[in-house]
C-alpha positions as CSV (number, residue, x, y, z in Angstrom):
1,X,7.2,1.0,11.1
2,X,4.6,-0.7,8.8
3,X,1.1,-1.9,9.9
4,X,-0.6,-4.1,7.6
5,X,-4.4,-5.8,8.5
6,X,-3.1,-8.7,10.6
7,X,0.6,-7.9,11.3
8,X,3.0,-5.3,12.4
9,X,7.0,-4.2,11.3
10,X,9.3,-2.5,12.7
11,X,12.3,-1.5,11.0
12,X,15.3,0.3,12.2
13,X,18.1,1.5,10.0
14,X,21.4,3.9,10.4
15,X,23.6,5.8,8.1
16,X,23.4,4.3,4.8
17,X,20.4,2.5,5.0
18,X,22.2,-0.2,7.4
19,X,19.5,-2.3,9.1
20,X,20.0,-2.9,12.5
21,X,17.2,-4.2,13.7
22,X,14.2,-6.4,12.6
23,X,11.1,-7.0,14.4
24,X,7.4,-8.6,13.5
25,X,4.0,-8.8,15.4
26,X,1.2,-11.0,13.8
27,X,-2.3,-10.3,15.4
28,X,-6.0,-10.3,15.4
29,X,-9.1,-9.7,17.1
30,X,-12.1,-10.7,19.0
31,X,-15.2,-10.2,17.5
32,X,-16.3,-7.9,20.0
33,X,-13.6,-5.5,19.9
34,X,-12.4,-2.8,17.2
35,X,-9.4,-3.0,15.2
36,X,-8.2,0.3,17.3
37,X,-7.3,-2.4,20.1
38,X,-5.0,-4.6,18.6
39,X,-3.5,-1.8,16.7
40,X,-2.6,-0.3,20.0
41,X,-1.0,-3.8,21.3
42,X,1.2,-4.5,18.8
43,X,2.4,-0.9,18.5
44,X,3.3,-0.6,22.0
45,X,5.1,-4.4,21.8
46,X,6.9,-3.1,18.9
47,X,8.5,-0.8,20.4
48,X,9.1,-2.4,24.0
49,X,10.9,-4.7,21.6
50,X,13.3,-2.6,20.7
51,X,16.6,-2.5,23.0
52,X,16.8,0.6,25.0
53,X,20.5,1.2,23.9
54,X,19.0,1.3,20.3
55,X,15.9,3.1,21.4
56,X,18.1,5.8,22.8
57,X,19.9,6.6,19.1
58,X,16.5,7.0,17.4
59,X,15.9,10.3,15.8
60,X,13.1,9.9,13.6
61,X,10.1,7.4,12.7
62,X,7.8,7.0,10.2
63,X,4.5,4.7,9.9
64,X,3.4,2.8,6.7
65,X,-0.4,1.7,7.0
66,X,-2.8,0.3,4.8
67,X,-4.1,2.1,2.1
68,X,-8.0,3.1,2.5
69,X,-8.6,2.2,5.9
70,X,-10.0,4.7,7.7
71,X,-11.2,5.9,11.2
72,X,-13.6,8.6,12.9
73,X,-11.5,10.3,15.6
74,X,-12.1,13.4,18.3
75,X,-9.6,15.7,17.3
76,X,-9.3,17.1,20.7
77,X,-9.2,13.7,22.9
78,X,-8.4,11.1,20.5
79,X,-11.7,9.4,21.1
80,X,-13.0,6.8,18.7
81,X,-16.6,7.9,17.4
82,X,-17.3,4.9,14.8
83,X,-16.1,1.1,14.2
84,X,-12.8,1.4,11.9
85,X,-13.3,0.8,8.2
86,X,-10.9,-1.6,7.1
87,X,-8.9,-1.1,3.5
88,X,-11.2,-3.9,1.8
89,X,-14.6,-3.3,3.5
90,X,-17.0,-2.7,1.1
91,X,-19.4,0.2,1.6
92,X,-22.3,-0.9,-0.7
93,X,-23.7,0.4,-4.3
94,X,-25.0,3.7,-2.6
95,X,-22.0,5.1,-1.4
96,X,-20.2,3.7,-4.6
97,X,-22.7,5.9,-7.0
98,X,-22.4,9.0,-4.3
99,X,-18.3,9.0,-5.2
100,X,-18.8,8.7,-9.1
101,X,-21.2,11.6,-8.5
102,X,-18.7,14.1,-7.1
103,X,-15.3,12.5,-8.4
104,X,-13.8,13.0,-11.8
105,X,-14.3,10.1,-14.1
106,X,-10.6,9.0,-13.4
107,X,-10.1,9.7,-9.9
108,X,-9.2,6.6,-7.7
109,X,-11.6,8.0,-5.3
110,X,-14.1,6.4,-7.3
111,X,-15.0,3.1,-5.7
112,X,-17.1,1.0,-2.9
113,X,-14.1,0.3,-1.0
114,X,-12.0,4.0,-1.3
115,X,-11.4,6.3,1.6
116,X,-13.7,8.6,0.2
117,X,-17.1,6.2,0.2
118,X,-16.0,5.5,4.1
119,X,-16.4,9.4,4.4
120,X,-19.8,9.2,2.7
121,X,-21.1,6.5,4.7
122,X,-20.4,7.9,7.9
123,X,-22.3,11.1,6.7
124,X,-25.5,9.1,5.1
125,X,-25.6,7.1,8.2
126,X,-25.9,10.3,10.6
127,X,-22.6,9.3,12.7
128,X,-20.4,12.3,12.3
129,X,-23.4,14.7,12.8
130,X,-24.3,12.7,15.9
131,X,-20.9,13.0,17.4
132,X,-20.8,16.6,16.9
133,X,-24.0,17.3,19.0
134,X,-22.6,15.2,21.7
135,X,-20.1,17.5,21.7
136,X,-17.4,15.5,20.2
137,X,-14.7,17.0,17.2
138,X,-14.9,14.5,14.6
139,X,-12.1,14.1,12.0
140,X,-11.1,11.5,9.4
141,X,-7.4,9.8,10.4
142,X,-6.4,6.8,8.1
143,X,-4.4,4.0,9.8
144,X,-0.8,5.4,9.5
145,X,-2.2,9.1,10.7
146,X,-3.8,7.9,13.7
147,X,-0.9,5.9,15.0
148,X,1.2,8.9,14.6
149,X,-1.1,10.5,16.5
150,X,-0.9,8.4,19.3
151,X,2.9,9.2,19.7
152,X,2.8,13.0,18.8
153,X,-0.6,13.7,20.0
154,X,-1.4,15.7,17.0
155,X,-4.7,14.7,14.9
156,X,-4.8,16.8,12.2
157,X,-2.0,15.6,10.1
158,X,-2.1,13.1,6.7
159,X,0.2,12.4,4.0
160,X,0.1,12.9,0.0
161,X,-0.1,9.0,-0.1
162,X,-3.0,7.9,1.8
163,X,-5.1,10.7,1.2
164,X,-5.2,10.1,-2.6
165,X,-8.2,7.7,-2.3
166,X,-9.8,10.4,0.0
167,X,-9.6,12.9,-3.3
168,X,-6.7,15.0,-2.1
169,X,-4.6,16.4,-5.0
170,X,-0.9,15.8,-4.2
171,X,0.3,17.4,-7.5
172,X,-1.5,21.0,-6.3
173,X,-1.6,20.0,-2.8
174,X,-4.8,20.6,-1.9
175,X,-8.0,19.2,-1.8
176,X,-10.0,19.8,-4.6
177,X,-13.0,22.0,-5.4
178,X,-15.4,19.2,-6.3
179,X,-14.5,17.6,-2.4
180,X,-14.6,21.1,-0.6
181,X,-18.3,21.6,-1.6
182,X,-19.5,18.8,0.5
183,X,-21.0,19.1,3.6
184,X,-18.7,16.9,5.4
185,X,-15.7,18.9,4.2
186,X,-15.1,19.6,7.7
187,X,-13.8,16.0,8.5
188,X,-10.9,15.8,6.2
189,X,-7.6,15.7,8.0
190,X,-6.5,19.7,7.4
191,X,-2.9,19.3,7.3
192,X,-1.7,17.0,4.5
193,X,2.4,16.9,4.2
194,X,4.5,15.2,2.1
195,X,5.5,11.4,3.2
196,X,8.9,11.6,5.4
197,X,7.9,15.5,6.3
198,X,8.6,16.1,9.9
199,X,4.8,16.1,12.1
200,X,6.2,16.8,15.2
201,X,7.9,14.8,18.2
202,X,7.3,12.6,20.7
203,X,4.5,13.7,23.7
204,X,6.3,13.3,26.8
205,X,3.8,11.0,28.2
206,X,4.7,8.8,25.2
207,X,8.0,8.8,25.7
208,X,7.9,7.7,29.0
209,X,5.5,4.6,28.2
210,X,7.7,3.6,25.4
211,X,11.4,4.5,26.1
212,X,11.2,6.4,22.7
213,X,13.4,10.4,23.1
214,X,11.1,13.1,23.8
215,X,13.0,14.8,20.7
216,X,12.4,11.5,18.6
217,X,10.7,13.7,15.2
218,X,7.7,11.3,14.2
219,X,7.3,12.1,10.1
220,X,4.5,11.9,7.8
221,X,3.5,8.1,7.0
222,X,2.7,6.7,3.9
223,X,0.7,3.7,2.7
224,X,2.4,0.2,2.7
225,X,2.8,-0.7,-1.2
226,X,4.5,3.0,-1.4
227,X,6.8,1.8,1.5
228,X,7.3,-1.4,-0.2
229,X,8.3,0.4,-3.6
230,X,10.4,2.7,-1.8
231,X,12.4,-0.7,0.3
232,X,12.9,-2.1,-3.2
233,X,15.8,-0.2,-4.4
234,X,14.4,1.9,-7.1
235,X,16.7,4.4,-8.2
236,X,14.8,6.7,-11.1
237,X,12.1,7.0,-13.6
238,X,11.4,3.9,-16.3
239,X,12.1,1.4,-13.1
240,X,9.6,-0.5,-11.5
241,X,8.5,-3.1,-8.8
242,X,6.4,-5.8,-9.3
243,X,4.6,-7.4,-6.2
244,X,4.4,-10.8,-6.9
245,X,2.2,-12.1,-3.8
246,X,-1.6,-13.4,-4.0
247,X,-2.1,-10.8,-6.2
248,X,0.5,-9.4,-8.6
249,X,0.6,-5.5,-8.5
250,X,3.2,-3.5,-11.1
251,X,4.3,0.0,-10.5
252,X,6.3,2.3,-12.2
253,X,8.3,5.0,-11.2
254,X,7.4,8.1,-13.8
255,X,7.7,11.7,-14.4
256,X,4.5,12.0,-15.5
257,X,1.3,11.4,-13.7
258,X,-0.9,8.7,-15.3
259,X,-4.4,8.1,-13.6
260,X,-7.2,5.9,-15.4
261,X,-10.0,4.8,-13.4
262,X,-11.3,2.5,-16.3
263,X,-7.7,-0.3,-15.9
264,X,-7.7,0.8,-12.1
265,X,-4.5,2.7,-13.0
266,X,-3.3,5.8,-10.5
267,X,-0.4,7.8,-9.5
268,X,0.9,8.0,-5.7
269,X,3.2,11.0,-5.6
270,X,6.9,10.1,-4.3
271,X,9.0,13.4,-3.9
272,X,8.7,15.3,-8.2
273,X,8.1,11.8,-9.4
274,X,5.3,9.3,-9.7
275,X,4.3,5.8,-8.9
276,X,2.0,4.6,-11.3
277,X,0.4,1.1,-10.9
278,X,-2.6,-1.1,-11.2
279,X,-3.3,-4.6,-9.7
280,X,-4.0,-7.9,-11.5
281,X,-6.3,-10.5,-10.4
282,X,-3.3,-13.2,-11.5
283,X,-0.6,-14.3,-8.8
284,X,0.3,-16.6,-6.4
285,X,-3.3,-17.4,-5.1
286,X,-3.4,-19.6,-8.6
287,X,-0.3,-21.6,-8.2
288,X,-1.2,-22.4,-4.6
289,X,-4.7,-23.8,-6.1
290,X,-2.8,-26.5,-7.6
291,X,0.6,-26.5,-6.0
292,X,2.1,-26.5,-2.6
293,X,4.9,-24.5,-2.0
294,X,7.5,-27.4,-1.6
295,X,6.3,-28.4,-5.3
296,X,6.5,-25.1,-6.5
297,X,9.7,-25.2,-5.6
298,X,10.6,-28.7,-6.7
299,X,8.9,-28.3,-10.1
300,X,10.1,-24.7,-10.8
301,X,13.6,-26.1,-10.8
302,X,13.1,-28.4,-13.7
303,X,11.9,-25.7,-16.0
304,X,14.1,-24.8,-18.8
305,X,13.3,-20.9,-19.3
306,X,14.7,-20.5,-22.4
307,X,12.6,-23.0,-24.2
308,X,8.2,-21.9,-24.5
309,X,6.0,-23.8,-23.0
310,X,3.8,-23.8,-26.2
311,X,0.7,-23.0,-23.8
312,X,-1.6,-20.0,-23.7
313,X,-2.6,-19.5,-20.2
314,X,-4.3,-16.5,-18.1
315,X,-4.6,-17.8,-14.8
316,X,-6.8,-16.7,-12.9
317,X,-8.8,-18.0,-9.4
318,X,-12.2,-17.5,-10.5
319,X,-13.8,-15.1,-13.3
320,X,-13.0,-11.6,-13.8
321,X,-9.9,-9.3,-14.6
322,X,-9.5,-5.5,-13.8
323,X,-5.6,-4.9,-15.1
324,X,-4.4,-5.0,-17.9
325,X,-7.9,-6.1,-19.2
326,X,-10.7,-4.4,-17.7
327,X,-13.1,-7.5,-18.1
328,X,-15.3,-8.3,-15.0
329,X,-16.1,-11.8,-16.8
330,X,-13.0,-12.7,-18.0
331,X,-12.8,-16.9,-17.7
332,X,-9.6,-17.8,-16.2
333,X,-7.8,-19.9,-19.0
334,X,-5.9,-22.8,-18.0
335,X,-6.4,-25.4,-20.7
336,X,-5.4,-27.9,-22.2
337,X,-3.8,-29.2,-19.0
338,X,-0.7,-31.3,-20.2
339,X,0.1,-34.5,-18.3
340,X,3.6,-33.1,-17.0
341,X,3.1,-31.2,-14.0
342,X,6.2,-29.1,-14.7
343,X,4.7,-28.1,-18.5
344,X,1.6,-27.0,-16.8
345,X,3.4,-24.8,-14.1
346,X,6.1,-23.7,-17.3
347,X,2.7,-22.4,-19.0
348,X,1.0,-20.7,-15.6
349,X,4.7,-18.8,-15.0
350,X,4.6,-17.7,-18.6
351,X,0.9,-16.9,-18.5
352,X,1.7,-14.3,-15.8
353,X,4.9,-13.1,-17.5
354,X,2.8,-12.4,-20.8
355,X,0.3,-10.3,-18.3
356,X,3.0,-8.4,-16.9
357,X,4.6,-7.3,-19.8
358,X,1.0,-6.3,-21.1
359,X,0.9,-4.4,-18.0
360,X,4.0,-2.5,-18.1
361,X,3.0,-1.5,-21.6
362,X,-0.4,-0.4,-21.2
363,X,1.4,1.9,-18.6
364,X,3.5,3.1,-21.7
365,X,0.4,3.5,-23.6
366,X,-1.3,5.5,-20.9
367,X,2.2,7.9,-20.6
368,X,4.1,6.8,-17.9
369,X,7.9,6.4,-18.9
370,X,9.6,3.3,-20.6
371,X,10.6,0.4,-18.8
372,X,13.7,0.1,-18.4
373,X,14.2,-2.5,-15.1
374,X,11.8,-4.4,-12.4
375,X,12.7,-5.2,-8.9
376,X,10.7,-8.1,-7.8
377,X,9.2,-8.3,-4.1
378,X,7.1,-11.2,-2.6
379,X,7.3,-14.8,-3.3
380,X,7.7,-14.7,-6.7
381,X,11.3,-12.7,-5.8
382,X,12.9,-16.7,-4.9
383,X,12.2,-18.1,-8.2
384,X,14.9,-18.1,-10.4
385,X,13.5,-20.0,-13.4
386,X,10.3,-17.4,-13.4
387,X,12.8,-14.5,-13.0
388,X,14.1,-15.5,-16.3
389,X,10.8,-16.2,-17.9
390,X,9.5,-12.8,-16.9
391,X,12.9,-11.1,-18.3
392,X,12.4,-12.3,-21.5
393,X,9.1,-11.5,-22.0
394,X,9.7,-8.0,-20.4
395,X,13.0,-7.6,-22.5
396,X,14.7,-5.3,-19.6
397,X,16.8,-6.5,-16.2
398,X,14.5,-8.2,-13.7
399,X,16.1,-8.6,-10.1
400,X,14.9,-9.3,-6.9
401,X,14.4,-6.3,-4.6
402,X,17.2,-4.8,-2.5
403,X,14.9,-5.6,0.7
404,X,11.7,-7.5,1.0
405,X,10.4,-6.2,4.3
406,X,8.3,-3.1,2.9
407,X,8.9,-1.7,6.7
408,X,12.6,-0.8,5.8
409,X,10.7,2.1,2.9
410,X,9.0,3.7,5.9
411,X,12.8,3.8,7.9
412,X,14.2,4.5,4.7
413,X,11.6,7.8,4.6
414,X,12.0,8.5,8.2
415,X,15.8,8.9,7.6
416,X,16.1,10.7,4.7
417,X,13.0,13.7,5.9
418,X,14.0,14.3,9.8
419,X,16.0,17.0,9.0
420,X,13.1,19.1,7.3
421,X,11.5,21.7,9.5
422,X,8.4,20.8,11.9
423,X,5.3,22.6,9.9
């Protein structure tokens, strides 16, 4: 299963990775309620949508969630002790400066939206301290952790991927000393497992409510982006996935860990390898400022990808770029605009392909594996002309992802790792 900000997806796979069921539930919240309400309803609805005959045979389940979405929870009873902090919720200058004061310069926990910044704000506001005085036992859980806890009753477990922006070191498989020395270290999830490793089984109460077997193993989760990467079908180091959505996110599988806060590059651990990547501000949002979906399809069909556009664009919706160029004042470059919309779109797609090539080149310069193949996820995977342009710029094969639904990656994690013993 995969929970994103306003949509929940379920994907059930059988032997060999064959998909046997898929479902999706969009959701939102009232201004007066916290996100846990909509999440709970969507979670239960997804499970109810599964045919009972299929549910009876589910042996393992894994949940992916939005990275850096955090909850403060009572570890004993599960009470929510503070309003949920969403993945992109800016924690302000004071929290940002506090992350920089304690985390190493290269670490992705340094940031105003990181999980660490959210934990620092709960500390600075006295939120967890008050909860403790009131008799609760507060612990921080991530989006995926909390959803899994509804099934297992365990509110002490997280995973390598979701804890990265909290400060966890997946290479050493422990929290670093600089984090353990903080006064709020007692709020850290004490049990951090490899994604897909068995956490526990479904409680009797939840088995009755959901129809899941009591013997169903609930596995340690992952982040939404890592789940999407796994779903794409990458086979080994050097292969990459470019997500072409509103923004552009290249991620490369490498045997070498690469972290560089200046460019916003960090590494998620997958088994014995590393998923190295960053995120650019270019992407589909720029295209939609000028063209509708139908226009993009019609104009793209008229582009000759074997001919250069002759234009030198850096498509952005507004000033500022983070990767592969770190320049908060970088201006969008979309002039001169030709009379032909076909040529204008050609130049934009070519500009994005140049940015992508520069991004993978930078990852290589920073120490990641050389690029050998790129899988494409998101809307851009359905544009043949763009795929061809990108293939020419990157110099490696560019193909559509095997599966575009990120929930499939979580299903594969559950399928591959459920046999591992419960820790």
